[in-house]
C-alpha positions in Angstrom: 34.6 -13.3 0.4 31.3 -12.5 1.8 29.8 -9.2 0.7 29.0 -6.7 3.3 25.3 -6.6 3.9 24.5 -3.4 5.7 21.3 -2.2 7.2 20.3 1.1 8.6 19.2 1.0 12.2 16.9 3.7 13.4 16.8 4.7 17.0 14.6 7.4 18.5 12.0 6.1 21.0 13.2 2.8 19.7 15.8 1.2 17.4 14.2 -0.1 14.2 15.7 -2.1 11.3 14.8 -0.4 8.1 15.7 -3.0 5.6 12.5 -4.9 6.3 10.3 -5.6 3.3 7.5 -3.0 3.0 4.1 -4.4 2.1 0.6 -3.2 1.6 -0.6 -5.5 4.3 -2.7 -4.0 7.1 -1.0 -3.1 10.4 -4.4 -3.2 12.1 -5.0 -5.6 15.0 -7.9 -8.0 15.6 -10.8 -7.0 17.8 -9.3 -9.1 20.7 -6.5 -6.5 21.1 -6.8 -3.8 23.7 -4.7 -0.6 23.8 -3.0 -0.1 27.1 -0.7 2.8 26.3 -0.5 5.5 23.7 2.6 7.7 23.3 3.7 10.5 21.0 7.2 10.2 19.7 8.8 13.6 18.9 12.5 13.7 18.3 15.0 12.2 15.9 15.5 8.9 14.2 19.1 8.0 14.7 20.5 5.9 11.8 23.6 3.9 12.5 25.4 1.9 9.8 25.8 -1.6 11.0 25.8 -5.2 9.8 24.0 -6.5 12.8 20.2 -6.3 13.1 18.7 -5.0 16.3 15.1 -4.9 17.6 13.3 -1.7 18.8 13.2 -1.2 22.6 10.9 1.1 24.5 11.8 2.0 28.1 9.5 3.9 30.5 10.6 6.2 33.3 9.5 3.5 35.9 12.0 1.0 34.4 9.4 -1.0 32.5 10.5 -2.0 29.0 9.5 -4.1 25.9 11.4 -5.1 22.8 9.7 -5.5 19.5 10.1 -7.8 16.5 8.8 -6.5 13.1 5.6 -8.2 11.7 4.5 -5.7 9.0 6.0 -2.5 7.6 3.6 -0.3 5.5 4.7 2.8 3.6 3.5 6.0 5.3 0.8 7.9 3.5 3.0 11.1 3.8 6.0 11.3 1.5 9.4 11.4 3.2 8.0 9.8 6.4 9.1 6.6 8.0 7.0 3.5 7.6 4.0 2.6 9.7 4.8 -0.6 11.7 3.2 -3.5 13.5 5.6 -5.3 15.9 5.2 -8.2 18.2 6.7 -8.1 21.7 9.7 -10.3 21.8 9.3 -13.2 24.2 10.8 -12.6 27.6 11.6 -8.9 27.1 8.4 -7.2 28.5 8.8 -6.1 32.1 7.0 -4.0 34.7 3.9 -2.1 33.5 4.6 -3.3 30.0 4.8 -6.9 31.0 1.5 -7.8 29.3 2.2 -5.9 26.0 1.9 -8.2 23.0 2.0 -5.8 20.1 3.3 -2.3 19.3 2.0 -0.2 16.4 3.7 2.9 15.0 1.4 5.3 12.9 0.9 8.9 12.0 4.6 9.3 11.1 5.9 12.6 9.8 9.5 12.9 8.6 12.4 10.7 9.7 13.3 9.0 6.4 17.0 7.9 6.1 19.3 9.8 3.7 20.0 8.0 0.5 23.8 7.7 1.0 23.3 5.0 3.6 25.8 2.3 4.2 27.9 1.6 1.2 31.0 -0.1 2.5 33.0 -1.1 5.6 34.3 2.4 6.1 30.6 3.5 6.8 30.2 1.1 9.8 29.5 3.2 12.8 28.3 6.3 10.8 25.3 8.0 12.4 22.7 10.5 11.1 19.9 12.1 13.0 16.6 13.0 11.2 13.7 14.7 12.9 10.4 12.9 13.0 7.1 12.4 14.9 5.0 9.3 15.3 2.2 7.8 17.4 3.0 4.5 19.3 0.2 2.3 20.6 0.9 -0.7 22.9 -1.6 -3.5 23.0 -2.5 -6.6 25.0 -5.0 -9.3 24.2 -8.3 -9.2 26.0 
């Protein structure tokens, strides 16, 4: 029998898988990247117990959207804050004014860390918890 492998999925401005390996690698981009949008996230991370991974998705009021795939996750400098991230725009998901976005970076996080109880067994599937957080999101294209 296959063991249940659960992951916590965070959704606030986006949905983020949290079981990704955290590293000390840099989340900085090369000089050929150019910021096209900066946004402040202020709300809640919504953690859902599930066994299916999802990618983060950002949607703008004008209908533009982009979905991200994790490249690097770096521990936040502030305790009890969600990780800083560098994500690549998933091929074929960027539309409208976000159509040229190639990377998304999450920094300056405050709060939002998942509770330790997490997903323990099949009875936890579908369980949700909301944790307040703030973060900066920067969307980049290549020059």
